[in-house]
C-alpha positions in Angstrom: 17.4 13.5 5.9 16.0 10.8 6.1 16.5 7.1 4.5 14.1 3.8 4.5 15.7 0.5 3.6 13.5 -2.6 2.9 11.4 -1.5 6.2 8.2 -3.4 6.8 6.0 -3.0 10.3 3.5 -6.3 11.0 0.7 -5.5 13.9 0.1 -9.0 14.6 -0.9 -11.0 11.4 -1.5 -7.4 9.8 1.5 -6.3 7.7 1.5 -2.6 7.8 4.5 -1.6 6.2 6.1 -4.1 3.1 9.5 -3.7 2.8 8.9 0.0 2.4 12.5 1.9 0.5 12.7 5.9 -0.5 14.8 8.4 0.4 14.3 12.4 1.2 17.4 14.4 0.3 18.3 17.5 2.4 16.9 20.7 1.3 13.5 19.0 -0.4 9.6 19.3 0.2 9.2 15.7 0.3 5.4 14.0 -0.3 3.5 10.7 1.4 0.5 10.0 -0.6 -2.2 7.5 -0.1 -5.1 6.6 1.4 -6.3 5.6 4.8 -4.8 2.6 6.2 -2.2 2.7 3.2 0.9 2.5 5.7 2.1 6.7 5.9 1.4 6.8 9.5 3.0 3.8 10.5 6.3 4.3 8.8 6.0 8.0 10.0 5.5 6.5 13.6 9.0 4.7 12.5 10.7 8.1 11.7 10.1 9.2 14.9 10.7 6.2 16.9 7.3 6.3 18.1 7.1 2.6 16.4 8.8 -0.1 15.7 10.2 -1.4 12.7 9.6 -5.8 12.3 12.1 -5.5 9.6 15.2 -2.7 7.5 16.5 0.1 8.5 15.4 3.6 9.4 18.3 6.2 9.1 16.9 9.9 9.6 19.8 13.1 9.9 22.5 9.9 9.8 21.2 8.4 12.5 19.4 4.6 12.7 16.3 5.3 14.9 16.2 2.3 16.4 20.0 2.3 18.0 20.3 6.1 18.2 17.1 7.8 18.3 18.1 10.7 20.5 20.7 11.7 17.9 18.5 11.0 14.6 15.7 13.4 16.2 18.0 16.0 18.0 17.2 18.0 14.9 13.5 16.9 14.0 10.9 18.7 14.4 7.0 16.7 14.1 3.4 17.3 13.8 2.0 14.2 14.4 -1.6 12.6 14.0 -3.4 14.7 16.3 -2.3 17.3 18.5 -3.5 17.8 22.2 -2.7 21.0 24.3 -4.1 22.1 27.7 -6.8 23.4 26.8 -7.5 25.8 30.1 -3.8 27.3 29.5 -2.6 30.3 27.1 -1.2 29.2 23.7 2.1 30.7 25.3 2.7 28.6 28.5 1.3 25.5 26.9 4.5 26.0 25.0 6.6 26.8 27.8 5.6 23.3 28.9 6.0 21.2 26.2 9.6 22.5 25.4 10.6 20.7 29.0 10.0 17.3 27.7 13.1 18.1 25.1 15.6 20.7 26.5 14.6 24.4 28.1 13.8 26.7 25.7 14.5 30.7 26.3 11.7 32.8 25.9 13.3 34.7 23.0 12.7 31.6 21.2 9.1 30.8 22.0 9.0 34.3 20.7 10.4 33.7 18.3 7.9 30.7 16.5 4.8 32.0 17.5 5.6 35.3 14.8 7.1 32.4 12.4 2.9 31.2 12.7 1.2 33.9 13.1 0.3 33.7 16.7 1.2 37.1 17.4 -1.4 38.1 19.3 -3.4 35.4 20.4 0.0 33.9 22.2 -1.9 34.9 26.1 -5.0 33.3 25.0 -6.6 30.4 26.6 -6.1 27.2 23.8 -10.7 26.6 24.4 -10.6 30.1 22.5 -8.4 29.1 19.4 -9.9 28.2 16.3 -8.9 25.4 14.3 -6.6 27.3 12.8 -4.9 28.7 15.6 -4.4 25.4 17.3 -2.6 24.2 13.5 -0.3 27.2 13.9 0.2 26.3 17.4 1.0 22.8 16.4 3.5 24.0 13.8 5.3 26.5 16.3 5.7 24.0 18.9 7.4 21.2 16.2 9.4 24.6 15.2 10.8 25.1 19.1 14.3 22.9 19.0 15.4 24.8 15.9 15.4 21.6 13.5 16.5 21.0 10.5 14.2 18.5 9.1 10.1 19.4 9.3 7.5 16.1 8.9 4.0 17.0 8.7 1.2 14.3 8.7 -1.7 16.3 7.5 -0.8 19.5 8.6 -4.4 21.1 7.0 -6.2 18.5 8.4 -9.7 20.4 8.8 -8.8 23.4 7.7 -11.0 26.1 5.7 -9.4 27.1 2.5 -8.2 30.6 4.3 -6.2 28.3 6.5 -5.0 26.3 4.3 -4.0 29.3 2.3 -2.1 30.1 4.7 -0.5 26.9 6.4 0.5 26.5 2.6 2.9 29.9 2.9 3.7 29.5 6.1 5.2 26.0 4.6 6.9 27.7 1.8 8.9 30.3 3.5 9.9 27.7 5.7 11.8 25.8 2.9 12.8 29.0 1.5 13.5 31.0 4.2 14.9 28.3 7.1 15.8 26.3 4.2 14.0 23.3 6.4 13.8 19.8 4.5 10.6 18.9 4.8 7.9 15.4 4.7 4.8 16.4 4.3 1.7 14.0 4.8 -1.2 14.7 2.9 -4.7 13.8 1.5 -4.6 17.7 -0.2 -3.2 16.4 -3.3 -3.4 20.1 -4.8 -1.3 21.1 -2.1 1.0 18.9 -2.7 1.3 19.3 -6.5 2.0 23.4 -5.4 4.4 22.8 -2.6 6.3 18.8 -3.2 8.7 18.4 -6.0 9.3 14.8 -5.6 6.7 12.1 -3.7 6.1 9.0 -2.9 2.7 7.0 -2.9 1.9 3.7 -0.6 -0.9 1.6 -1.3 -2.1 -1.3 1.3 1.4 -0.8 3.0 4.4 -0.9 -0.5 5.6 1.8 -2.2 3.5 2.0 -5.6 5.3 5.0 -7.0 8.5 7.7 -5.9 9.5 10.3 -8.6 9.0 13.9 -9.2 6.2 15.9 -10.0 7.4 16.4 -13.4 7.0 12.0 -14.3 3.8 12.0 -13.0 3.1 14.7 -15.8 4.6 12.0 -18.6 2.2 9.5 -18.1 -0.2 8.2 -21.1 -1.9 11.4 -21.9 -6.3 11.6 -22.6 -8.0 13.3 -24.9 -11.8 14.3 -24.4 -14.4 13.1 -27.2 -18.0 14.1 -27.6 -18.9 12.1 -30.6 -22.6 10.9 -31.5 -21.1 7.3 -31.3 -18.6 6.8 -28.6 -18.1 3.3 -29.0 -18.2 3.5 -33.4 -15.3 6.5 -33.4 -13.5 4.8 -31.0 -13.7 1.1 -33.2 -13.1 3.4 -35.7 -9.8 5.1 -35.1 -8.5 1.7 -33.7 -8.4 0.1 -36.9 -6.6 2.6 -38.2 -4.2 2.6 -35.6 -5.1 6.4 -34.3 -5.9 5.0 -31.2 -4.5 2.8 -28.4 -6.6 2.9 -25.5 -10.2 4.6 -24.2 -12.3 5.0 -21.0 -15.3 6.3 -19.7 -17.3 6.7 -22.3 -15.3 9.9 -23.5 -12.0 9.5 -23.3 -9.2 8.2 -25.9 -5.6 7.9 -25.7 -4.1 8.8 -28.9 -1.1 6.6 -30.5 2.5 7.8 -30.1 2.5 10.6 -32.6 -1.1 11.5 -33.8 -2.2 15.1 -33.1 -6.0 15.8 -31.9 -6.2 17.4 -35.8 -5.5 14.1 -37.1 -8.1 12.5 -35.1 -11.7 14.8 -36.4 -10.2 15.1 -40.3 -11.0 11.1 -40.3 -13.6 11.5 -38.4 -15.4 13.9 -40.2 -14.3 11.8 -43.7 -15.9 8.9 -41.7 -18.6 10.7 -41.8 -18.7 11.4 -37.8 -20.2 14.4 -36.0 -17.3 15.9 -33.4 -19.3 18.3 -30.9 -15.7 18.6 -28.8 -12.1 16.8 -28.7 -10.0 18.5 -26.2 -6.7 17.2 -24.0 -7.0 16.6 -20.3 -5.0 18.2 -18.4 -2.3 15.7 -16.4 -3.3 16.4 -12.4 -1.6 14.7 -9.7 -5.4 13.9 -9.3 -5.3 11.9 -12.4 -2.2 10.3 -11.8 -3.1 9.3 -8.5 -6.1 8.1 -9.2 -5.5 6.0 -12.0 -2.4 4.8 -10.1 -5.1 3.0 -7.3 -6.8 2.1 -9.8 -3.8 0.2 -11.4 -3.0 -1.3 -8.1 
């Protein structure tokens, strides 16, 4: 559904995106991650034909966005940057007006998307009375109006409270499972990405530094938390016997291949070192992401 091949974008002397290549197959929820300024929004802007690439190829729904923008975006819905509405008009009237920018939309379709996003009963209220969560649902309703096959969501949970984030997560799951939508999700909420996405691409300073499945992020080097009387001395002893290959933060050790925690405890006790705690660190997307950013 999305295929970027060696895409770059320069703003004067600044390279916002540098030789970016990744693919989003049909039917996936795909996560695009990176810090502020990593190039995510520029990449999404190029997918939506709002930013012109300096070089490379941007294919959406099988069409080159720079050459056949209308065909490429005909079945695409998006929440990009900060959606803006007419605050003095109702949610319903906003959707009516915004739908005319692309194609005439029947009232039945507007009613359908309002039900999908959970705004039924408030569609007649003026948008200025909406909470942040209701505005987010209205933005999602606008993205669904054209009946898309591909949905691009740029920070859909930005500014939402925990209840709003939960509701947005459940809605995204429903859109994926019931409407069979392919979804590109850009988010700083790593826990949400971990619960929703099957594959991710991580960007840093305009470049791709990782692309793969969530399972692959959990297969990196595992760390074990170790609390002893003298951490440095214990690590030195364990390294000398090739039981440990790395250490960090004065409390974590990386075990050599094939070594288990019971071997570590037994050896330390034999050497007269008191062991207060030893426990494998849970490998999360946040741990993987932060380690990846340090390495890059």
